[in-house]
C-alpha positions in Angstrom: 0.0 0.0 0.0 2.7 2.5 1.0 4.8 1.5 -2.1 1.8 2.1 -4.4 1.1 5.5 -2.8 4.7 6.5 -3.2 4.7 5.5 -6.9 1.5 7.6 -7.5 3.0 10.6 -5.8 6.3 10.3 -7.7 4.3 10.0 -10.9 2.2 13.1 -10.1 5.4 15.1 -9.3 6.9 13.9 -12.6 3.8 15.2 -14.5 4.0 18.5 -12.7 7.6 19.1 -13.5 7.2 17.9 -17.0 4.4 20.4 -17.6 6.6 23.2 -16.2 9.5 22.3 -18.4 7.3 22.0 -21.5 5.5 25.3 -20.9 8.7 27.2 -19.9 9.5 30.1 -22.2 12.2 32.7 -22.0 10.9 36.2 -21.6 11.8 38.5 -24.5 11.3 41.6 -22.4 11.1 42.7 -18.8 7.8 43.1 -17.0 6.6 46.6 -16.7 7.5 47.0 -13.0 11.0 45.5 -13.5 11.7 47.7 -16.5 10.7 50.8 -14.4 13.2 49.8 -11.7 15.9 49.2 -14.2 15.4 52.7 -15.5 14.9 54.5 -12.2 17.7 53.0 -10.1 20.7 54.1 -12.2 19.1 57.4 -13.1 17.8 58.5 -9.6 20.1 56.6 -7.3 23.3 56.3 -9.3 23.7 52.6 -8.5 24.6 50.1 -11.2 23.3 47.2 -9.0 19.5 47.5 -9.3 18.8 44.9 -6.6 20.9 46.7 -4.0 19.3 50.0 -5.0 15.8 48.7 -4.5 16.6 47.0 -1.2 18.3 50.0 0.4 16.0 52.7 -0.9 12.6 52.0 -2.5 12.0 48.9 -0.2 14.3 49.8 2.6 11.5 49.2 5.2 11.4 45.6 4.1 15.1 45.4 4.6 14.9 46.9 8.1 12.1 44.4 8.9 14.3 41.5 7.9 17.2 42.8 10.0 14.8 43.2 12.9 13.6 39.6 12.5 17.3 38.4 12.5 17.9 40.5 15.7 14.9 38.8 17.4 16.2 35.4 16.4 19.6 36.2 17.9 17.9 37.5 21.1 15.7 34.4 21.3 18.6 32.0 20.9 20.5 33.9 23.6 17.5 33.6 26.0 17.2 29.9 25.4 20.9 28.9 25.2 22.6 31.6 27.1 21.1 31.2 30.5 23.3 29.8 33.2 22.4 27.0 35.5 24.1 24.2 37.5 23.0 21.4 35.1 23.7 23.5 32.0 27.2 24.5 33.2 28.1 20.9 34.0 27.1 19.8 30.5 29.1 22.6 29.0 32.1 21.7 31.1 31.9 18.0 30.0 31.6 19.1 26.3 34.7 21.3 26.6 36.7 18.6 28.2 35.7 16.2 25.4 36.8 18.8 22.8 40.2 19.1 24.5 40.6 15.3 24.3 39.7 15.3 20.6 41.1 18.6 19.1 40.6 19.6 15.5 43.1 18.0 13.0 46.2 19.8 11.8 44.6 20.2 8.3 41.6 22.0 9.8 43.7 24.3 11.9 46.2 25.2 9.1 43.3 25.5 6.7 41.6 27.9 9.0 44.8 30.0 9.4 44.9 30.4 5.6 41.2 30.7 4.8 39.9 32.9 7.6 41.8 36.0 6.5 40.8 35.4 2.9 37.1 34.9 3.7 37.1 38.0 5.8 38.7 40.0 2.9 36.1 38.5 0.5 33.3 39.4 2.9 34.6 43.0 3.0 34.7 43.1 -0.8 31.1 41.9 -1.1 29.9 44.5 1.3 31.8 47.5 -0.1 31.0 46.7 -3.7 27.4 45.8 -3.2 26.2 49.0 -5.1 28.4 48.1 -8.1 27.8 44.4 -8.6 26.4 41.2 -7.0 26.7 41.5 -3.2 25.6 43.7 -0.4 25.2 43.9 3.3 23.3 40.7 3.9 25.5 38.6 1.7 28.7 40.0 3.1 27.5 39.6 6.7 26.6 35.9 6.0 30.1 35.3 4.6 31.7 36.9 7.6 29.6 34.7 9.9 30.9 31.6 8.0 34.4 32.9 8.7 33.6 32.9 12.4 32.1 29.4 12.2 35.3 28.1 10.5 37.4 29.7 13.2 35.4 28.1 16.0 35.6 24.7 14.3 39.3 24.9 14.0 39.9 26.3 17.5 37.2 25.0 19.9 38.8 26.9 22.9 38.5 30.2 21.2 35.8 32.4 22.9 34.0 35.1 21.1 33.4 38.2 23.2 29.6 38.5 22.9 29.5 41.9 24.7 31.7 43.4 22.0 29.6 42.0 19.2 26.5 43.3 20.9 27.9 46.8 21.1 29.1 46.8 17.5 25.7 45.5 16.3 23.8 48.1 18.3 26.1 50.9 17.1 25.6 49.8 13.4 21.8 49.8 13.9 21.9 53.2 15.5 24.0 54.6 12.6 21.5 53.3 10.1 18.7 55.2 11.9 20.9 58.3 12.0 21.5 58.1 8.2 17.7 57.6 7.8 16.9 60.7 9.8 19.6 62.7 7.9 17.7 61.7 4.7 14.5 63.3 6.1 16.4 66.5 6.9 18.7 66.8 4.0 17.1 64.8 1.2 13.7 63.6 0.2 12.8 61.1 2.9 13.9 58.5 5.4 17.1 56.7 4.2 17.1 58.6 1.0 20.5 57.8 -0.4 20.9 61.4 -1.9 21.9 62.6 1.6 25.4 62.1 0.1 26.5 63.1 -3.4 25.8 60.5 -6.0 29.2 60.8 -7.6 30.3 59.4 -10.9 28.2 56.5 -12.1 30.0 53.2 -11.6 32.8 54.6 -9.4 33.6 53.1 -6.1 32.6 56.2 -4.2 29.2 56.7 -5.8 25.4 56.0 -5.3 25.1 58.4 -2.3 24.6 56.7 1.0 24.0 53.2 -0.4 27.6 52.0 0.2 27.4 53.4 3.7 24.2 51.6 4.4 25.5 48.4 2.9 28.6 48.4 5.2 26.4 49.1 8.3 24.0 46.4 7.3 26.8 43.9 6.7 28.3 44.7 10.1 25.0 44.2 11.8 24.1 41.0 10.0 27.6 39.5 10.6 27.5 40.3 14.3 24.0 38.9 14.7 24.8 35.6 12.9 28.1 35.3 14.8 26.2 35.6 18.1 23.8 32.9 17.0 26.7 30.6 16.1 28.4 31.3 19.4 25.2 30.6 21.4 24.8 27.2 19.8 28.2 26.2 21.0 28.5 24.8 24.5 
């Protein structure tokens, strides 16, 4: 009975995917809304990367909402896993002792020594060039968090200073709000990127405040994800 049901479900999925493949067609032109954004972002915002321009200007409140959700996740994980207690502390102590008895291999340690600086440099590149090409604050922050994860895997005894990360994350969030308020005062609205000069199109220092917001967003996301990784460790 179960085998027959599984066969029927697989056959139905096959029919669905076959229908999608047969009816798939390449668009010859952009939809009206997408074409409007492709025209507006370079002309009004001075950013070659249309996606970053949309996320940090036209739909910036969505971006702030996503960052707020990530902050709440980090806070929730901290409440669940960060609380101290006799039984929890004993479990942590046993896990740390077992890690000392079975340390990471030499390949992992040496690989981390080589890769961690390269990953950090790549994350900085992604964040700072998000207005020019693929990348941005979220992507760079996630790459930076993966750098922290590799460091913790290679060196289990290494302890991240959560207080410092919390301060940096809060400061980045505060500066985002400050830039937003400056946009209300000096430009056309909250987080209007024209609070800074747009500069030459395609140059590194261009697109107004978008590069600044991208860096702040990357720092905030990287710190929040790093806190979550640290909290899941014993």
